[in-house]
TORMI-418594 format. One record per residue (C-alpha): chain; residue number from 0; x, y, z. Coordinates in Angstrom, 2 decimals, m for minus. Layout:
// TORMI-418594
PT   kolmar   lumza         u         v         w
PT        A     NUM         X         Y         Z
...
This chain:
// TORMI-418594
PT   kolmar   lumza         u         v         w
PT        A       0      5.50    m29.95    m28.86
PT        A       1      3.75    m29.11    m32.17
PT        A       2      0.71    m31.60    m32.89
PT        A       3      0.47    m32.17    m36.39
PT        A       4     m3.23    m32.59    m37.61
PT        A       5     m3.80    m33.98    m41.41
PT        A       6     m6.93    m32.92    m43.04
PT        A       7     m8.63    m31.54    m46.36
PT        A       8    m10.32    m28.46    m47.56
PT        A       9    m12.02    m27.52    m50.70
PT        A      10     m9.61    m25.20    m52.35
PT        A      11    m12.16    m23.86    m54.72
PT        A      12    m14.25    m22.52    m51.60
PT        A      13    m11.67    m21.97    m49.18
PT        A      14    m10.17    m18.18    m48.96
PT        A      15     m6.44    m17.84    m48.83
PT        A      16     m6.59    m15.91    m45.76
PT        A      17     m7.98    m18.78    m43.59
PT        A      18     m5.35    m21.08    m44.06
PT        A      19     m3.06    m18.43    m42.90
PT        A      20     m0.32    m19.67    m40.75
PT        A      21     m1.04    m23.32    m41.80
PT        A      22      1.08    m25.97    m43.55
PT        A      23     m0.43    m26.78    m46.75
PT        A      24      0.40    m30.11    m49.04
PT        A      25     m0.54    m29.96    m52.70
PT        A      26     m0.70    m32.94    m54.85
PT        A      27      3.06    m31.82    m55.93
PT        A      28      4.09    m32.45    m52.13
PT        A      29      2.75    m35.72    m51.76
PT        A      30      5.18    m37.28    m53.76
PT        A      31      7.48    m36.96    m57.11
PT        A      32      7.61    m38.55    m60.55
PT        A      33     10.77    m40.50    m59.30
PT        A      34      9.47    m40.98    m55.81
PT        A      35      5.55    m41.24    m55.74
PT        A      36      3.82    m41.99    m52.55
PT        A      37      1.82    m45.17    m52.12
PT        A      38     m1.35    m43.47    m52.94
PT        A      39     m0.10    m42.06    m56.32
PT        A      40      1.32    m45.51    m56.91
PT        A      41     m2.16    m47.26    m56.53
PT        A      42     m3.99    m44.64    m58.25
PT        A      43     m1.61    m45.18    m61.32
PT        A      44     m1.44    m49.08    m61.06
PT        A      45     m4.93    m49.60    m60.98
PT        A      46     m5.75    m46.70    m63.55
PT        A      47     m7.91    m44.98    m61.25
PT        A      48     m6.71    m41.18    m62.61
PT        A      49     m9.33    m39.18    m64.47
PT        A      50     m9.49    m36.05    m66.35
PT        A      51     m6.50    m34.60    m64.01
PT        A      52     m8.64    m32.20    m62.05
PT        A      53    m10.52    m34.58    m59.61
PT        A      54     m7.32    m37.07    m59.39
PT        A      55     m5.31    m34.65    m57.20
PT        A      56     m8.26    m34.18    m54.79
PT        A      57     m8.48    m37.91    m54.63
PT        A      58     m4.93    m38.34    m53.91
PT        A      59     m4.65    m35.68    m51.27
PT        A      60     m7.85    m36.55    m49.52
PT        A      61     m6.67    m40.17    m49.17
PT        A      62     m3.30    m39.11    m48.33
PT        A      63     m4.50    m37.21    m45.35
PT        A      64     m6.91    m39.87    m44.23
PT        A      65     m4.34    m42.29    m44.04
PT        A      66     m1.72    m39.71    m42.33
PT        A      67     m4.56    m39.20    m39.87
PT        A      68     m5.76    m42.71    m39.26
PT        A      69     m3.08    m45.25    m40.87
PT        A      70     m5.27    m48.23    m40.03
PT        A      71     m8.53    m46.44    m41.55
PT        A      72    m10.87    m49.03    m42.95
PT        A      73    m12.30    m49.10    m46.39
PT        A      74    m15.42    m47.77    m45.34
PT        A      75    m13.96    m44.73    m43.38
PT        A      76    m11.83    m43.96    m46.44
PT        A      77    m15.01    m44.20    m48.66
PT        A      78    m16.55    m41.70    m46.40
PT        A      79    m13.48    m39.28    m46.54
PT        A      80    m13.71    m39.27    m50.58
PT        A      81    m17.51    m38.72    m50.38
PT        A      82    m16.78    m35.10    m51.46
PT        A      83    m14.83    m35.52    m54.18
PT        A      84    m16.46    m35.49    m57.47
PT        A      85    m15.11    m35.74    m61.19
């Protein structure tokens, strides 16, 4: 069978050719306005949004981290978010 591995990339630095053949999920694919993902719901509920440029990165990184390790600790999630800056 096919193994699905969830991870994140820095889209500003990743050449398009480097992701050829991979499935990409953007923040628009994580959830919708009518059916947001739990990560998106919590970001909105706790007013965790910023200017709009970094927030999608926070959502996608958290989504990928939880998809890869649903029982991740807060410390592990914080470590994954370490590269996201506003």
